[in-house]
PQR file with spaces between the fields and no chain letter, atoms N, CA, C, O and H, PARSE charges and radii, in Angstrom:
ATOM       1  N    MET     1       0.820   -1.252   -0.096 -0.4000 1.5000
ATOM       2  CA   MET     1       0.047   -0.044    0.006 -0.0000 2.0000
ATOM       3  C    MET     1       0.800    1.332    0.057  0.5500 1.7000
ATOM       4  O    MET     1       1.722    1.530    0.849 -0.5500 1.4000
ATOM       5  N    THR     2       0.435    2.095   -0.669 -0.4000 1.5000
ATOM       6  CA   THR     2       1.133    3.482   -0.642 -0.0000 2.0000
ATOM       7  C    THR     2       0.508    4.426    0.566  0.5500 1.7000
ATOM       8  O    THR     2      -0.607    4.280    1.068 -0.5500 1.4000
ATOM       9  H    THR     2      -0.314    1.935   -1.312  0.4000 1.0000
ATOM      10  N    VAL     3       1.506    5.444    0.917 -0.4000 1.5000
ATOM      11  CA   VAL     3       0.982    6.212    2.004 -0.0000 2.0000
ATOM      12  C    VAL     3      -0.346    6.886    1.531  0.5500 1.7000
ATOM      13  O    VAL     3      -1.171    7.046    2.431 -0.5500 1.4000
ATOM      14  H    VAL     3       2.411    5.562    0.509  0.4000 1.0000
ATOM      15  N    GLU     4      -0.662    7.259    0.429 -0.4000 1.5000
ATOM      16  CA   GLU     4      -1.898    7.688    0.022 -0.0000 2.0000
ATOM      17  C    GLU     4      -3.036    6.827    0.252  0.5500 1.7000
ATOM      18  O    GLU     4      -4.129    7.272    0.602 -0.5500 1.4000
ATOM      19  H    GLU     4       0.007    7.129   -0.302  0.4000 1.0000
ATOM      20  N    GLU     5      -2.768    5.458    0.037 -0.4000 1.5000
ATOM      21  CA   GLU     5      -3.752    4.597    0.324 -0.0000 2.0000
ATOM      22  C    GLU     5      -4.091    4.274    1.665  0.5500 1.7000
ATOM      23  O    GLU     5      -5.191    3.917    2.087 -0.5500 1.4000
ATOM      24  H    GLU     5      -1.880    5.097   -0.248  0.4000 1.0000
ATOM      25  N    ASP     6      -2.939    4.451    2.345 -0.4000 1.5000
ATOM      26  CA   ASP     6      -3.111    4.318    3.888 -0.0000 2.0000
ATOM      27  C    ASP     6      -4.040    5.478    4.561  0.5500 1.7000
ATOM      28  O    ASP     6      -4.910    5.353    5.423 -0.5500 1.4000
ATOM      29  H    ASP     6      -2.046    4.741    2.003  0.4000 1.0000
ATOM      30  N    ALA     7      -3.593    6.598    3.918 -0.4000 1.5000
ATOM      31  CA   ALA     7      -4.386    7.839    4.175 -0.0000 2.0000
ATOM      32  C    ALA     7      -5.999    7.677    3.970  0.5500 1.7000
ATOM      33  O    ALA     7      -6.828    7.969    4.832 -0.5500 1.4000
ATOM      34  H    ALA     7      -2.886    6.700    3.218  0.4000 1.0000
ATOM      35  N    LEU     8      -6.265    7.210    2.800 -0.4000 1.5000
ATOM      36  CA   LEU     8      -7.604    6.988    2.503 -0.0000 2.0000
ATOM      37  C    LEU     8      -8.283    5.884    3.397  0.5500 1.7000
ATOM      38  O    LEU     8      -9.408    6.106    3.844 -0.5500 1.4000
ATOM      39  H    LEU     8      -5.592    6.972    2.100  0.4000 1.0000
ATOM      40  N    THR     9      -7.757    4.925    3.620 -0.4000 1.5000
ATOM      41  CA   THR     9      -8.174    3.944    4.590 -0.0000 2.0000
ATOM      42  C    THR     9      -8.430    4.575    5.807  0.5500 1.7000
ATOM      43  O    THR     9      -9.526    4.345    6.319 -0.5500 1.4000
ATOM      44  H    THR     9      -6.842    4.745    3.257  0.4000 1.0000
ATOM      45  N    PHE    10      -7.499    5.471    6.494 -0.4000 1.5000
ATOM      46  CA   PHE    10      -7.729    6.117    7.713 -0.0000 2.0000
ATOM      47  C    PHE    10      -8.988    6.919    7.576  0.5500 1.7000
ATOM      48  O    PHE    10      -9.888    6.782    8.405 -0.5500 1.4000
ATOM      49  H    PHE    10      -6.609    5.657    6.078  0.4000 1.0000
ATOM      50  N    LEU    11      -9.098    7.791    6.519 -0.4000 1.5000
ATOM      51  CA   LEU    11     -10.414    8.386    6.369 -0.0000 2.0000
ATOM      52  C    LEU    11     -11.617    7.458    6.187  0.5500 1.7000
ATOM      53  O    LEU    11     -12.653    8.032    6.524 -0.5500 1.4000
ATOM      54  H    LEU    11      -8.367    7.902    5.846  0.4000 1.0000
ATOM      55  N    THR    12     -11.763    6.504    5.863 -0.4000 1.5000
ATOM      56  CA   THR    12     -12.797    5.462    5.823 -0.0000 2.0000
ATOM      57  C    THR    12     -13.160    5.067    7.298  0.5500 1.7000
ATOM      58  O    THR    12     -14.319    4.909    7.682 -0.5500 1.4000
ATOM      59  H    THR    12     -10.922    6.037    5.590  0.4000 1.0000
ATOM      60  N    ASP    13     -11.998    4.919    8.114 -0.4000 1.5000
ATOM      61  CA   ASP    13     -12.301    4.531    9.340 -0.0000 2.0000
ATOM      62  C    ASP    13     -12.887    5.638   10.389  0.5500 1.7000
ATOM      63  O    ASP    13     -13.637    5.408   11.337 -0.5500 1.4000
ATOM      64  H    ASP    13     -11.056    5.047    7.802  0.4000 1.0000
ATOM      65  N    THR    14     -12.306    7.014    9.939 -0.4000 1.5000
ATOM      66  CA   THR    14     -12.855    8.211   10.613 -0.0000 2.0000
ATOM      67  C    THR    14     -14.233    8.428   10.340  0.5500 1.7000
ATOM      68  O    THR    14     -14.932    9.075   11.121 -0.5500 1.4000
ATOM      69  H    THR    14     -11.697    7.201    9.168  0.4000 1.0000
ATOM      70  N    ASP    15     -14.741    7.861    9.134 -0.4000 1.5000
ATOM      71  CA   ASP    15     -16.078    7.886    8.812 -0.0000 2.0000
ATOM      72  C    ASP    15     -16.892    6.985    9.663  0.5500 1.7000
ATOM      73  O    ASP    15     -17.977    7.388   10.082 -0.5500 1.4000
ATOM      74  H    ASP    15     -14.173    7.335    8.500  0.4000 1.0000
ATOM      75  N    LEU    16     -16.467    5.823    9.945 -0.4000 1.5000
ATOM      76  CA   LEU    16     -17.241    4.946   10.629 -0.0000 2.0000
ATOM      77  C    LEU    16     -17.059    5.331   12.203  0.5500 1.7000
ATOM      78  O    LEU    16     -17.870    4.899   13.022 -0.5500 1.4000
ATOM      79  H    LEU    16     -15.585    5.496    9.605  0.4000 1.0000
ATOM      80  N    VAL    17     -16.017    6.120   12.582 -0.4000 1.5000
ATOM      81  CA   VAL    17     -15.962    6.729   13.960 -0.0000 2.0000
ATOM      82  C    VAL    17     -17.527    7.511   14.065  0.5500 1.7000
ATOM      83  O    VAL    17     -18.484    7.295   14.809 -0.5500 1.4000
ATOM      84  H    VAL    17     -15.358    6.471   11.916  0.4000 1.0000
ATOM      85  N    VAL    18     -17.338    8.365   13.124 -0.4000 1.5000
ATOM      86  CA   VAL    18     -18.700    9.325   13.032 -0.0000 2.0000
ATOM      87  C    VAL    18     -20.012    8.705   13.254  0.5500 1.7000
ATOM      88  O    VAL    18     -20.784    9.014   14.162 -0.5500 1.4000
ATOM      89  H    VAL    18     -16.561    8.540   12.520  0.4000 1.0000
ATOM      90  N    ARG    19     -20.249    7.613   12.166 -0.4000 1.5000
ATOM      91  CA   ARG    19     -21.406    6.852   12.394 -0.0000 2.0000
ATOM      92  C    ARG    19     -21.628    6.296   13.558  0.5500 1.7000
ATOM      93  O    ARG    19     -22.699    6.503   14.128 -0.5500 1.4000
ATOM      94  H    ARG    19     -19.622    7.362   11.429  0.4000 1.0000
ATOM      95  N    LEU    20     -20.671    5.505   14.106 -0.4000 1.5000
ATOM      96  CA   LEU    20     -20.734    4.898   15.436 -0.0000 2.0000
ATOM      97  C    LEU    20     -20.941    5.990   16.514  0.5500 1.7000
ATOM      98  O    LEU    20     -21.786    5.720   17.368 -0.5500 1.4000
ATOM      99  H    LEU    20     -19.801    5.336   13.643  0.4000 1.0000
ATOM     100  N    THR    21     -20.450    6.912   16.590 -0.4000 1.5000
ATOM     101  CA   THR    21     -20.742    8.113   17.585 -0.0000 2.0000
ATOM     102  C    THR    21     -22.107    8.565   17.456  0.5500 1.7000
ATOM     103  O    THR    21     -22.776    8.782   18.467 -0.5500 1.4000
ATOM     104  H    THR    21     -19.764    7.132   15.897  0.4000 1.0000
ATOM     105  N    MET    22     -22.626    8.742   16.167 -0.4000 1.5000
ATOM     106  CA   MET    22     -24.111    8.983   16.201 -0.0000 2.0000
ATOM     107  C    MET    22     -24.962    7.956   16.693  0.5500 1.7000
ATOM     108  O    MET    22     -25.979    8.221   17.334 -0.5500 1.4000
ATOM     109  H    MET    22     -22.083    8.566   15.346  0.4000 1.0000
ATOM     110  N    SER    23     -24.534    6.586   16.378 -0.4000 1.5000
ATOM     111  CA   SER    23     -25.224    5.530   16.817 -0.0000 2.0000
ATOM     112  C    SER    23     -25.404    5.332   18.206  0.5500 1.7000
ATOM     113  O    SER    23     -26.405    4.909   18.783 -0.5500 1.4000
ATOM     114  H    SER    23     -23.707    6.370   15.858  0.4000 1.0000
ATOM     115  N    GLN    24     -24.201    5.723   18.723 -0.4000 1.5000
ATOM     116  CA   GLN    24     -23.990    5.814   20.236 -0.0000 2.0000
ATOM     117  C    GLN    24     -24.906    6.702   21.111  0.5500 1.7000
ATOM     118  O    GLN    24     -25.328    6.479   22.245 -0.5500 1.4000
ATOM     119  H    GLN    24     -23.388    6.066   18.253  0.4000 1.0000
ATOM     120  N    GLN    25     -25.121    7.847   20.237 -0.4000 1.5000
ATOM     121  CA   GLN    25     -26.041    9.039   20.753 -0.0000 2.0000
ATOM     122  C    GLN    25     -27.422    8.715   20.346  0.5500 1.7000
ATOM     123  O    GLN    25     -28.310    9.473   20.735 -0.5500 1.4000
ATOM     124  H    GLN    25     -24.777    8.028   19.315  0.4000 1.0000
ATOM     125  N    GLY    26     -27.744    7.644   19.580 -0.4000 1.5000
ATOM     126  CA   GLY    26     -29.083    7.443   19.311 -0.0000 2.0000
ATOM     127  C    GLY    26     -29.482    7.976   17.995  0.5500 1.7000
ATOM     128  O    GLY    26     -30.694    8.024   17.784 -0.5500 1.4000
ATOM     129  H    GLY    26     -27.022    7.028   19.264  0.4000 1.0000
ATOM     130  N    ARG    27     -28.665    8.394   17.055 -0.4000 1.5000
ATOM     131  CA   ARG    27     -29.011    9.194   15.706 -0.0000 2.0000
ATOM     132  C    ARG    27     -28.648    8.392   14.662  0.5500 1.7000
ATOM     133  O    ARG    27     -28.790    8.808   13.512 -0.5500 1.4000
ATOM     134  H    ARG    27     -27.680    8.355   17.227  0.4000 1.0000
ATOM     135  N    TRP    28     -28.193    7.288   14.887 -0.4000 1.5000
ATOM     136  CA   TRP    28     -27.773    6.342   13.418 -0.0000 2.0000
ATOM     137  C    TRP    28     -28.187    4.983   13.993  0.5500 1.7000
ATOM     138  O    TRP    28     -27.987    4.602   15.146 -0.5500 1.4000
ATOM     139  H    TRP    28     -28.078    6.951   15.821  0.4000 1.0000
ATOM     140  N    PRO    29     -28.884    4.215   12.864 -0.5600 1.5000
ATOM     141  CA   PRO    29     -29.213    2.885   13.228  0.2800 2.0000
ATOM     142  C    PRO    29     -28.057    1.921   13.073  0.5500 1.7000
ATOM     143  O    PRO    29     -27.245    2.045   12.156 -0.5500 1.4000
ATOM     144  N    THR    30     -27.997    1.051   13.890 -0.4000 1.5000
ATOM     145  CA   THR    30     -26.917   -0.118   13.939 -0.0000 2.0000
ATOM     146  C    THR    30     -27.402   -1.447   14.197  0.5500 1.7000
ATOM     147  O    THR    30     -28.520   -1.529   14.707 -0.5500 1.4000
ATOM     148  H    THR    30     -28.657    0.950   14.635  0.4000 1.0000
ATOM     149  N    ASN    31     -26.754   -2.530   13.934 -0.4000 1.5000
ATOM     150  CA   ASN    31     -27.024   -3.814   14.318 -0.0000 2.0000
ATOM     151  C    ASN    31     -26.241   -4.491   15.214  0.5500 1.7000
ATOM     152  O    ASN    31     -26.528   -5.601   15.664 -0.5500 1.4000
ATOM     153  H    ASN    31     -25.846   -2.464   13.520  0.4000 1.0000
ATOM     154  N    GLY    32     -25.153   -3.792   15.518 -0.4000 1.5000
ATOM     155  CA   GLY    32     -24.064   -4.524   16.496 -0.0000 2.0000
ATOM     156  C    GLY    32     -24.069   -3.663   17.906  0.5500 1.7000
ATOM     157  O    GLY    32     -24.931   -2.882   18.310 -0.5500 1.4000
ATOM     158  H    GLY    32     -24.920   -2.890   15.153  0.4000 1.0000
ATOM     159  N    GLU    33     -22.985   -4.011   18.443 -0.4000 1.5000
ATOM     160  CA   GLU    33     -22.594   -3.638   19.737 -0.0000 2.0000
ATOM     161  C    GLU    33     -21.838   -2.229   19.607  0.5500 1.7000
ATOM     162  O    GLU    33     -20.612   -2.230   19.488 -0.5500 1.4000
ATOM     163  H    GLU    33     -22.286   -4.645   18.114  0.4000 1.0000
ATOM     164  N    THR    34     -22.582   -0.993   19.629 -0.4000 1.5000
ATOM     165  CA   THR    34     -22.071    0.267   19.182 -0.0000 2.0000
ATOM     166  C    THR    34     -20.787    0.544   20.019  0.5500 1.7000
ATOM     167  O    THR    34     -19.795    0.962   19.422 -0.5500 1.4000
ATOM     168  H    THR    34     -23.578   -0.992   19.725  0.4000 1.0000
ATOM     169  N    VAL    35     -20.744    0.345   21.306 -0.4000 1.5000
ATOM     170  CA   VAL    35     -19.762    0.989   22.115 -0.0000 2.0000
ATOM     171  C    VAL    35     -18.531    0.209   21.850  0.5500 1.7000
ATOM     172  O    VAL    35     -17.512    0.886   21.710 -0.5500 1.4000
ATOM     173  H    VAL    35     -21.550    0.004   21.790  0.4000 1.0000
ATOM     174  N    SER    36     -18.411   -1.135   21.746 -0.4000 1.5000
ATOM     175  CA   SER    36     -17.191   -1.971   21.564 -0.0000 2.0000
ATOM     176  C    SER    36     -16.989   -1.674   20.355  0.5500 1.7000
ATOM     177  O    SER    36     -15.788   -1.461   20.193 -0.5500 1.4000
ATOM     178  H    SER    36     -19.239   -1.685   21.859  0.4000 1.0000
ATOM     179  N    GLU    37     -17.736   -1.521   19.165 -0.4000 1.5000
ATOM     180  CA   GLU    37     -17.004   -1.112   17.844 -0.0000 2.0000
ATOM     181  C    GLU    37     -16.685    0.155   17.820  0.5500 1.7000
ATOM     182  O    GLU    37     -15.912    0.440   16.905 -0.5500 1.4000
ATOM     183  H    GLU    37     -18.712   -1.694   19.297  0.4000 1.0000
ATOM     184  N    LEU    38     -17.032    1.099   18.561 -0.4000 1.5000
ATOM     185  CA   LEU    38     -16.733    2.552   18.672 -0.0000 2.0000
ATOM     186  C    LEU    38     -15.183    2.548   19.178  0.5500 1.7000
ATOM     187  O    LEU    38     -14.262    3.083   18.560 -0.5500 1.4000
ATOM     188  H    LEU    38     -17.660    0.868   19.304  0.4000 1.0000
ATOM     189  N    GLU    39     -15.057    1.829   20.445 -0.4000 1.5000
ATOM     190  CA   GLU    39     -13.771    1.786   21.079 -0.0000 2.0000
ATOM     191  C    GLU    39     -12.719    1.219   20.037  0.5500 1.7000
ATOM     192  O    GLU    39     -11.637    1.765   19.824 -0.5500 1.4000
ATOM     193  H    GLU    39     -15.805    1.394   20.947  0.4000 1.0000
ATOM     194  N    HIS    40     -13.184   -0.008   19.372 -0.4000 1.5000
ATOM     195  CA   HIS    40     -12.213   -0.462   18.381 -0.0000 2.0000
ATOM     196  C    HIS    40     -11.876    0.416   17.340  0.5500 1.7000
ATOM     197  O    HIS    40     -10.667    0.573   17.171 -0.5500 1.4000
ATOM     198  H    HIS    40     -14.064   -0.451   19.545  0.4000 1.0000
ATOM     199  N    LYS    41     -12.723    1.096   16.517 -0.4000 1.5000
ATOM     200  CA   LYS    41     -12.519    1.951   15.661 -0.0000 2.0000
ATOM     201  C    LYS    41     -11.631    3.289   16.206  0.5500 1.7000
ATOM     202  O    LYS    41     -10.700    3.729   15.532 -0.5500 1.4000
ATOM     203  H    LYS    41     -13.705    0.969   16.655  0.4000 1.0000
ATOM     204  N    LEU    42     -11.944    3.760   17.235 -0.4000 1.5000
ATOM     205  CA   LEU    42     -11.140    4.867   17.773 -0.0000 2.0000
ATOM     206  C    LEU    42      -9.587    4.588   18.058  0.5500 1.7000
ATOM     207  O    LEU    42      -8.664    5.389   17.908 -0.5500 1.4000
ATOM     208  H    LEU    42     -12.700    3.402   17.783  0.4000 1.0000
ATOM     209  N    GLY    43      -9.505    3.059   18.572 -0.4000 1.5000
ATOM     210  CA   GLY    43      -8.152    2.567   18.699 -0.0000 2.0000
ATOM     211  C    GLY    43      -7.440    2.418   17.267  0.5500 1.7000
ATOM     212  O    GLY    43      -6.229    2.563   17.101 -0.5500 1.4000
ATOM     213  H    GLY    43     -10.254    2.407   18.694  0.4000 1.0000
ATOM     214  N    GLU    44      -8.260    2.143   16.370 -0.4000 1.5000
ATOM     215  CA   GLU    44      -7.631    1.910   14.971 -0.0000 2.0000
ATOM     216  C    GLU    44      -7.322    3.114   14.269  0.5500 1.7000
ATOM     217  O    GLU    44      -6.440    3.095   13.410 -0.5500 1.4000
ATOM     218  H    GLU    44      -9.244    2.025   16.505  0.4000 1.0000
ATOM     219  N    CYS    45      -7.952    4.167   14.538 -0.4000 1.5000
ATOM     220  CA   CYS    45      -7.567    5.323   14.046 -0.0000 2.0000
ATOM     221  C    CYS    45      -6.391    5.865   14.594  0.5500 1.7000
ATOM     222  O    CYS    45      -5.485    6.291   13.878 -0.5500 1.4000
ATOM     223  H    CYS    45      -8.668    4.183   15.236  0.4000 1.0000
ATOM     224  N    ILE    46      -6.348    5.875   15.990 -0.4000 1.5000
ATOM     225  CA   ILE    46      -4.966    6.090   16.496 -0.0000 2.0000
ATOM     226  C    ILE    46      -3.714    5.448   15.740  0.5500 1.7000
ATOM     227  O    ILE    46      -2.730    6.037   15.294 -0.5500 1.4000
ATOM     228  H    ILE    46      -7.085    5.529   16.572  0.4000 1.0000
ATOM     229  N    TRP    47      -4.014    4.071   15.713 -0.4000 1.5000
ATOM     230  CA   TRP    47      -2.854    3.185   15.238 -0.0000 2.0000
ATOM     231  C    TRP    47      -2.615    3.813   13.878  0.5500 1.7000
ATOM     232  O    TRP    47      -1.493    4.199   13.552 -0.5500 1.4000
ATOM     233  H    TRP    47      -4.813    3.592   16.075  0.4000 1.0000
ATOM     234  N    TRP    48      -3.827    3.929   12.971 -0.4000 1.5000
ATOM     235  CA   TRP    48      -3.328    4.523   11.645 -0.0000 2.0000
ATOM     236  C    TRP    48      -2.603    5.906   11.768  0.5500 1.7000
ATOM     237  O    TRP    48      -1.671    6.138   10.998 -0.5500 1.4000
ATOM     238  H    TRP    48      -4.739    3.616   13.236  0.4000 1.0000
ATOM     239  N    LEU    49      -2.929    6.698   12.559 -0.4000 1.5000
ATOM     240  CA   LEU    49      -2.130    8.087   12.744 -0.0000 2.0000
ATOM     241  C    LEU    49      -0.721    7.855   13.115  0.5500 1.7000
ATOM     242  O    LEU    49       0.161    8.660   12.814 -0.5500 1.4000
ATOM     243  H    LEU    49      -3.686    6.509   13.184  0.4000 1.0000
ATOM     244  N    ILE    50      -0.470    6.628   13.845 -0.4000 1.5000
ATOM     245  CA   ILE    50       1.023    6.290   14.159 -0.0000 2.0000
ATOM     246  C    ILE    50       1.543    5.746   12.812  0.5500 1.7000
ATOM     247  O    ILE    50       2.541    6.302   12.353 -0.5500 1.4000
ATOM     248  H    ILE    50      -1.186    5.974   14.089  0.4000 1.0000
ATOM     249  N    ILE    51       1.061    4.859   12.211 -0.4000 1.5000
ATOM     250  CA   ILE    51       1.495    4.351   10.932 -0.0000 2.0000
ATOM     251  C    ILE    51       1.853    5.478    9.947  0.5500 1.7000
ATOM     252  O    ILE    51       2.957    5.629    9.424 -0.5500 1.4000
ATOM     253  H    ILE    51       0.251    4.408   12.584  0.4000 1.0000
ATOM     254  N    LEU    52       0.857    6.181    9.783 -0.4000 1.5000
ATOM     255  CA   LEU    52       1.006    7.212    8.607 -0.0000 2.0000
ATOM     256  C    LEU    52       2.233    8.290    9.112  0.5500 1.7000
ATOM     257  O    LEU    52       2.991    8.666    8.218 -0.5500 1.4000
ATOM     258  H    LEU    52      -0.040    6.058   10.208  0.4000 1.0000
ATOM     259  N    THR    53       2.430    8.713   10.238 -0.4000 1.5000
ATOM     260  CA   THR    53       3.513    9.609   10.658 -0.0000 2.0000
ATOM     261  C    THR    53       4.797    8.715   10.581  0.5500 1.7000
ATOM     262  O    THR    53       5.781    9.228   10.048 -0.5500 1.4000
ATOM     263  H    THR    53       1.814    8.407   10.965  0.4000 1.0000
ATOM     264  N    GLU    54       4.899    7.398   11.070 -0.4000 1.5000
ATOM     265  CA   GLU    54       5.982    6.644   10.580 -0.0000 2.0000
ATOM     266  C    GLU    54       6.413    6.839    9.212  0.5500 1.7000
ATOM     267  O    GLU    54       7.471    7.378    8.885 -0.5500 1.4000
ATOM     268  H    GLU    54       4.100    6.981   11.503  0.4000 1.0000
ATOM     269  N    ARG    55       5.547    6.378    8.440 -0.4000 1.5000
ATOM     270  CA   ARG    55       5.840    6.286    6.966 -0.0000 2.0000
ATOM     271  C    ARG    55       6.273    7.647    6.467  0.5500 1.7000
ATOM     272  O    ARG    55       7.148    7.697    5.603 -0.5500 1.4000
ATOM     273  H    ARG    55       4.687    5.940    8.705  0.4000 1.0000
ATOM     274  N    MET    56       5.757    8.698    6.919 -0.4000 1.5000
ATOM     275  CA   MET    56       6.171   10.169    6.489 -0.0000 2.0000
ATOM     276  C    MET    56       7.309   10.631    7.165  0.5500 1.7000
ATOM     277  O    MET    56       7.653   11.789    6.928 -0.5500 1.4000
ATOM     278  H    MET    56       5.047    8.657    7.622  0.4000 1.0000
ATOM     279  N    ASN    57       7.960    9.968    7.951 -0.4000 1.5000
ATOM     280  CA   ASN    57       9.055   10.378    8.806 -0.0000 2.0000
ATOM     281  C    ASN    57       8.784   11.559    9.649  0.5500 1.7000
ATOM     282  O    ASN    57       9.588   12.486    9.739 -0.5500 1.4000
ATOM     283  H    ASN    57       7.680    9.028    8.143  0.4000 1.0000
ATOM     284  N    ILE    58       7.588   11.523   10.300 -0.4000 1.5000
ATOM     285  CA   ILE    58       7.139   12.629   11.149 -0.0000 2.0000
ATOM     286  C    ILE    58       7.247   11.898   12.726  0.5500 1.7000
ATOM     287  O    ILE    58       6.847   10.766   12.998 -0.5500 1.4000
ATOM     288  H    ILE    58       6.935   10.770   10.227  0.4000 1.0000
ATOM     289  N    ASP    59       7.820   12.751   13.559 -0.4000 1.5000
ATOM     290  CA   ASP    59       7.640   12.226   14.962 -0.0000 2.0000
ATOM     291  C    ASP    59       6.550   12.593   15.545  0.5500 1.7000
ATOM     292  O    ASP    59       6.527   13.725   16.029 -0.5500 1.4000
ATOM     293  H    ASP    59       8.145   13.671   13.338  0.4000 1.0000
ATOM     294  N    ILE    60       5.398   11.755   15.648 -0.4000 1.5000
ATOM     295  CA   ILE    60       4.108   12.185   16.023 -0.0000 2.0000
ATOM     296  C    ILE    60       4.261   12.721   17.482  0.5500 1.7000
ATOM     297  O    ILE    60       3.467   13.615   17.775 -0.5500 1.4000
ATOM     298  H    ILE    60       5.417   10.835   15.255  0.4000 1.0000
ATOM     299  N    SER    61       5.027   12.383   18.320 -0.4000 1.5000
ATOM     300  CA   SER    61       5.105   12.863   19.803 -0.0000 2.0000
ATOM     301  C    SER    61       5.383   14.374   19.587  0.5500 1.7000
ATOM     302  O    SER    61       4.666   15.188   20.168 -0.5500 1.4000
ATOM     303  H    SER    61       5.673   11.657   18.082  0.4000 1.0000
ATOM     304  N    GLU    62       6.516   14.839   18.675 -0.4000 1.5000
ATOM     305  CA   GLU    62       6.750   16.191   18.513 -0.0000 2.0000
ATOM     306  C    GLU    62       5.699   17.069   17.986  0.5500 1.7000
ATOM     307  O    GLU    62       5.460   18.192   18.432 -0.5500 1.4000
ATOM     308  H    GLU    62       7.099   14.178   18.203  0.4000 1.0000
ATOM     309  N    ALA    63       5.004   16.429   16.889 -0.4000 1.5000
ATOM     310  CA   ALA    63       3.887   17.242   16.296 -0.0000 2.0000
ATOM     311  C    ALA    63       2.747   17.494   17.318  0.5500 1.7000
ATOM     312  O    ALA    63       2.157   18.570   17.408 -0.5500 1.4000
ATOM     313  H    ALA    63       5.198   15.517   16.527  0.4000 1.0000
ATOM     314  N    LEU    64       2.494   16.403   18.079 -0.4000 1.5000
ATOM     315  CA   LEU    64       1.350   16.707   19.128 -0.0000 2.0000
ATOM     316  C    LEU    64       1.884   17.678   20.279  0.5500 1.7000
ATOM     317  O    LEU    64       1.169   18.484   20.874 -0.5500 1.4000
ATOM     318  H    LEU    64       2.974   15.529   18.006  0.4000 1.0000
ATOM     319  N    GLU    65       3.147   17.494   20.485 -0.4000 1.5000
ATOM     320  CA   GLU    65       3.545   18.580   21.547 -0.0000 2.0000
ATOM     321  C    GLU    65       3.685   20.239   21.039  0.5500 1.7000
ATOM     322  O    GLU    65       3.546   21.259   21.713 -0.5500 1.4000
ATOM     323  H    GLU    65       3.727   16.839   20.002  0.4000 1.0000
ATOM     324  N    GLU    66       4.009   20.081   19.608 -0.4000 1.5000
ATOM     325  CA   GLU    66       3.985   21.635   19.080 -0.0000 2.0000
ATOM     326  C    GLU    66       2.522   21.969   18.921  0.5500 1.7000
ATOM     327  O    GLU    66       2.090   23.080   19.228 -0.5500 1.4000
ATOM     328  H    GLU    66       4.122   19.252   19.060  0.4000 1.0000
ATOM     329  N    PHE    67       1.754   20.998   18.436 -0.4000 1.5000
ATOM     330  CA   PHE    67       0.238   21.498   18.355 -0.0000 2.0000
ATOM     331  C    PHE    67      -0.220   21.810   19.678  0.5500 1.7000
ATOM     332  O    PHE    67      -0.890   22.842   19.639 -0.5500 1.4000
ATOM     333  H    PHE    67       2.104   20.095   18.187  0.4000 1.0000
ATOM     334  N    LEU    68      -0.121   21.309   20.891 -0.4000 1.5000
ATOM     335  CA   LEU    68      -0.549   21.532   22.032 -0.0000 2.0000
ATOM     336  C    LEU    68       0.052   22.669   22.567  0.5500 1.7000
ATOM     337  O    LEU    68      -0.653   23.353   23.308 -0.5500 1.4000
ATOM     338  H    LEU    68       0.424   20.471   20.922  0.4000 1.0000
ATOM     339  N    SER    69       1.298   23.056   22.339 -0.4000 1.5000
ATOM     340  CA   SER    69       2.077   24.199   22.979 -0.0000 2.0000
ATOM     341  C    SER    69       1.471   25.482   22.101  0.5500 1.7000
ATOM     342  O    SER    69       1.279   26.542   22.697 -0.5500 1.4000
ATOM     343  H    SER    69       1.872   22.501   21.736  0.4000 1.0000
ATOM     344  N    LYS    70       1.208   25.389   20.846 -0.4000 1.5000
ATOM     345  CA   LYS    70       0.484   26.594   20.133 -0.0000 2.0000
ATOM     346  C    LYS    70      -1.074   26.671   20.666  0.5500 1.7000
ATOM     347  O    LYS    70      -1.484   27.733   21.133 -0.5500 1.4000
ATOM     348  H    LYS    70       1.365   24.528   20.361  0.4000 1.0000
ATOM     349  N    THR    71      -1.774   25.725   20.597 -0.4000 1.5000
ATOM     350  CA   THR    71      -3.163   25.668   21.025 -0.0000 2.0000
ATOM     351  C    THR    71      -3.219   26.289   22.449  0.5500 1.7000
ATOM     352  O    THR    71      -3.904   27.289   22.664 -0.5500 1.4000
ATOM     353  H    THR    71      -1.440   24.862   20.218  0.4000 1.0000
ATOM     354  N    GLU    72      -2.598   25.770   23.273 -0.4000 1.5000
ATOM     355  CA   GLU    72      -2.650   26.248   24.652 -0.0000 2.0000
ATOM     356  C    GLU    72      -2.258   27.765   24.948  0.5500 1.7000
ATOM     357  O    GLU    72      -2.643   28.398   25.931 -0.5500 1.4000
ATOM     358  H    GLU    72      -2.041   24.958   23.099  0.4000 1.0000
ATOM     359  N    ASN    73      -1.422   28.248   23.927 -0.4000 1.5000
ATOM     360  CA   ASN    73      -1.063   29.531   24.092 -0.0000 2.0000
ATOM     361  C    ASN    73      -1.943   30.617   23.406  0.5500 1.7000
ATOM     362  O    ASN    73      -1.591   31.796   23.390 -0.5500 1.4000
ATOM     363  H    ASN    73      -1.109   27.734   23.129  0.4000 1.0000
ATOM     364  N    ILE    74      -3.111   30.176   22.837 -0.4000 1.5000
ATOM     365  CA   ILE    74      -4.042   30.915   22.109 -0.0000 2.0000
ATOM     366  C    ILE    74      -4.902   31.699   23.106  0.5500 1.7000
ATOM     367  O    ILE    74      -5.803   32.433   22.700 -0.5500 1.4000
ATOM     368  H    ILE    74      -3.398   29.218   22.850  0.4000 1.0000
């Protein structure tokens, strides 16, 4: 898989997080166990972010720290 394909897969998973969130809030129909599926997808999205940053030679810890320091100073 290319990095671009991995990014698209990540976006697909984020869409599922939105739908499962809506389901958890009673605003989207589902047939499964919403909470456990949502927990799984949230974990998978974090995993995808780690994979993407590793493949693009970005230190995710540094990126997060920089984001937080800028956001907290606003």
